[in-house]
N, C-alpha and C positions, 0 to 999 in steps of 0.2 A: 453399558461399557464400563469396565472397571477404572477407577481413578489411578492415575500414575502417582505412586507413593515414594517417599524417600525417607530414610531413617534419619531422624534428628539426633537421637541419642540411643543408648542401648535398650531403652524401654518403650519408646514412642515413635511411631511413624505418622508423618503428616503428609496429606495429599498436596501435590504440586499445584492442583487446581482449587479454586474456591468459587463460590456463588456470589455474584454481585447484584444488589438490587438496583433497578433502573426505573427511571420515569421516562416514558417515550417522549422523544424530542417533538414529535409531531401531535399525537393525540393525548399525551399526559397520563395514559394508563401505566400502571405499575406492572413490571415484569422482572424476570431474573435472567441473567446470562452468566456463562462460565468465563473465568479468567485464570491466568497463570500467575502464581505468586513470584514476585520479582526475585526473591532470594534463590529460586530454583533455576533461573535463567543464566546460562553460561555461554557467551558468544566466543567462538574460537578465532573467527576472522570475519571480514566482510569481502564479498565479491567485488568485481569492478564496477557493478551498478548498484552498490551498497547493500546487496542482499546479505543479511546476517547469516552465518553458518553456526549452528548451535552444537555444543559438545554432545548433547543428548537430543537426537532428532525427535524423540517422543515428547519432549517439552519445548513446543513451538508456539510462542505467543502470537505469531502471525495468524494462526488459525482462528483466534479469538478476537481480532481487532474490531470486527463488525458486530453491532448489536442489532437484532431483528425483533421488532415488536410483534408478538403473536396476535395482538388485537387488530392492528391496522395494516400490518405488513411493511411498514416503513423501516428501512435499514440504513444505519448510519455508523460513522466512526467518530473519534474524538476531534477529528479535523473539520467536521461539519459546523457551520455557523449556527448559532441558536436563532438567528433572525429568519423569519418567514415573511416574504413580500405578500402584500394583499392578494388574495385569491389563490395562493399556493396551497393552503390546507384543502380547499375545495378541489383543486386539480389533483392532489394526491388521493383524495377519496374517490375521484372518478377513474383515475388511471391505475391505481395500485390497490387500494383497499377494496374496491368493487370486484376485483379478480382474486382477492386473497382467500386462502383456504383455512386460515387459523394455524398453520404450522408453526411448531416451536423449534427454534435452534438453540435453546437454552442450555442443553447438556454439552458434554464433551463432543468434539467434532472430528470427523474424518477429513482428509484433505479434500475429498470430493464435496462434502458438505460445506466446507470453508469457502471453496470456490463458488458454490451457490450463493452464500451470504454476501460475498464481494460483488457478484453480478447483480444481486438485489440492491446493494448499496449503490452501484453505478446508476441503476435505473432511478433510484430515490434522488441521488445527487442531480441527475439530469432534469428530473421533474422539478426539484426544488431550486434549480439554477445555482448550484454551487460553483465555485471558482474551478477553472480548468486544472489548477494545481492539485486541488483535492481529487478530482476525477482521475488525473494521471497517476496519482499514488495508488489508487484503487486498482487501475489496470496494471500497473507494474507488479503489484503483489499477486494478482492473479497469475501473471507470467511466472513469477517465482514459484508458485504452487504447482504450475504445470511442469516446471522444471523438476520439482520433487517427485512428480509422477512419471518422469522420463518422457514427457509428451513435448518434444522440441518444436513441432510444427504449431501447436497451439501457443507455446511460450513465445515463439516469433511473432505470431499474429497479435497477441496482446501487447508485446513490446512496441510494435509499430503504432498501435493506437495510443499507447502511453507516450511515445516520442512526439506524436503529433499534438497531444494535449499539453506536454511540456513546452513545446514550441508556442502554442497559444497562450499558455501562462507566462512565458518569458516576454512575449509582445505586450500582453496586458499589465505586466508588472505585479502579478499575483503574489510574488514572494514577499513583497512589502508587508512588514509586521508579522512575519512568520519566522519559524526556525530555519527555513530554506533560504540560503543566500542566492544572490543572482548568479554567482559563479557555479554554485552547485546545480542549479536549474540548467544553465548553459552546458555544463559537463554532462548532465544526463541526456540532454538532447543529442550530444555527440556520441556518447557511449552507446546508447540505445540504437542510434543510426548505424554505428559500427557492428553491433550485435545482429542486426537484421540484414546486413550486407550493403547499406547505403554508404559507400565509402566516401563519396563526394561530399555529402552533408556532414559526415563524421570529421573528415579532414578540415572542412571549413570552420566548424564549431569547436573542434579541438584547438585550432589556431586562435579563435576568439578568446577561449579560456586562457591560453598562454599569454596573449596580449594584455589580459586584464591583470597580470601579476603585480604590477606597481600598486594597484588600488585594492586588490583582493585581500580578504582576511582569511583565506582558505589555502595556505601554502601546500598542504598535503594534496588538495585536489588539483592545483597547478602542476605538481610533480606527476600525479597520475596522468594528466592530459599530455604532458611531455613525453612520458613513456609510451603512450598509445600512439601519439603522432609519429614518433620515431619508428615504432613497430610498423605502421602503415607505410611509412617512407621506405623502410628497408625492403618490405614485400614488393614495392613497386620497382625497385632497382634490379 
């Protein structure tokens, strides 16, 4: 596949992608993966579930969030913890590496290939016992990629899984120490409920977001919740 290139000046063109050297989080083997240069990324807007919409759809960093080790098959994102509990390496060897065929995802990816990497990352996260918040982010990004493929049924299915995982994360307080605020997690629980047609849970959780406005540091999210809550109310009238 040809690299996406952009002209930097009149004489030189630079690829929007570059090769990053990695040390596998699990087996420590060295491998390479493709990334997008940040200077080429242009976000036009964000959807109501925070999905970024890029001005150039061919330059999509979401395709490359997951690194897949061709040696052991372990797949992970930057959100994965570096800590492995006792016995986890052995469990990965039994449940992932023993079935792995040595495939490489190191080159530029199609949407279908990116979805594969996220599904592998979800399996790895589950075996490694990553937080529900991390697994929710993986599932939501799969939903976004299915949106890009115009596969609304699959998008809805993965949104429901993501919603349930965000609910688990909220209960467990997984957001502590991360860039995700409690308000943001609660909002996603509400918005994803709305998107999959679970109006009851959507209304309840949007209300909880609005009620947190005095203590929240996310005024923009509070406003988004108010708009959505009003929209649901008007549809019921």
